[in-house]
C-alpha positions in Angstrom: 44.3 -13.4 14.4 41.8 -13.7 11.6 39.4 -10.8 10.9 35.8 -11.3 12.2 34.3 -11.5 8.7 36.7 -14.4 7.8 35.7 -16.2 11.1 32.0 -15.6 10.3 32.3 -17.0 6.8 34.3 -20.0 8.0 31.5 -20.6 10.6 28.9 -20.5 7.8 30.8 -23.2 6.0 31.2 -25.4 9.1 27.7 -24.9 10.4 25.7 -25.1 7.2 27.9 -27.2 4.9 26.2 -30.6 5.4 22.6 -29.2 5.1 23.6 -27.3 1.9 25.1 -30.4 0.4 22.1 -32.4 1.3 19.6 -29.9 -0.2 21.6 -28.8 -3.3 24.0 -31.7 -3.9 27.0 -29.4 -4.0 29.6 -28.4 -1.5 28.9 -25.0 0.1 32.5 -24.0 -0.7 31.5 -23.6 -4.3 29.6 -20.4 -3.3 31.3 -19.2 -0.1 34.7 -17.7 0.0 36.2 -17.1 3.5 37.2 -13.6 2.5 34.1 -12.4 0.6 31.3 -14.6 1.9 28.3 -16.1 0.1 28.3 -15.3 -3.6 24.6 -14.9 -4.3 25.2 -13.9 -7.9 27.1 -17.2 -8.7 24.5 -19.1 -6.8 21.6 -17.5 -8.7 23.4 -18.2 -12.0 23.7 -21.9 -10.9 20.1 -21.9 -9.9 19.1 -20.6 -13.3 16.6 -18.2 -11.9 14.5 -16.8 -14.8 14.4 -13.0 -15.4 11.7 -11.4 -13.4 11.6 -14.1 -10.8 13.1 -13.8 -7.4 15.8 -16.2 -6.2 13.6 -17.0 -3.2 10.6 -18.0 -5.4 12.9 -20.1 -7.5 14.4 -21.8 -4.4 10.9 -22.6 -3.0 9.7 -24.0 -6.3 12.7 -26.2 -6.9 13.9 -27.1 -3.3 11.3 -26.0 -0.8 11.0 -23.4 2.0 13.9 -24.7 4.0 16.3 -24.1 1.1 15.2 -20.5 0.9 15.6 -20.1 4.6 19.1 -21.6 4.4 20.3 -19.3 1.6 18.8 -16.3 3.4 20.8 -17.2 6.5 24.0 -17.3 4.4 23.6 -13.7 3.3 
């Protein structure tokens, strides 16, 4: 039997993969590992968030409120 955290991370991939791809144009697997979960650091690097600006503010500016909500739900 798989540990709960692996099942949770796998569920994130299954439940949010299509929307993530639709919003960001990338597969969610690029940032979620079944063992460690969502890698916000790698995502923030990809997003190219400027120093002093929050990831949330950058998401809203580039992709809208729903994108910020989606990423927050992946954490």
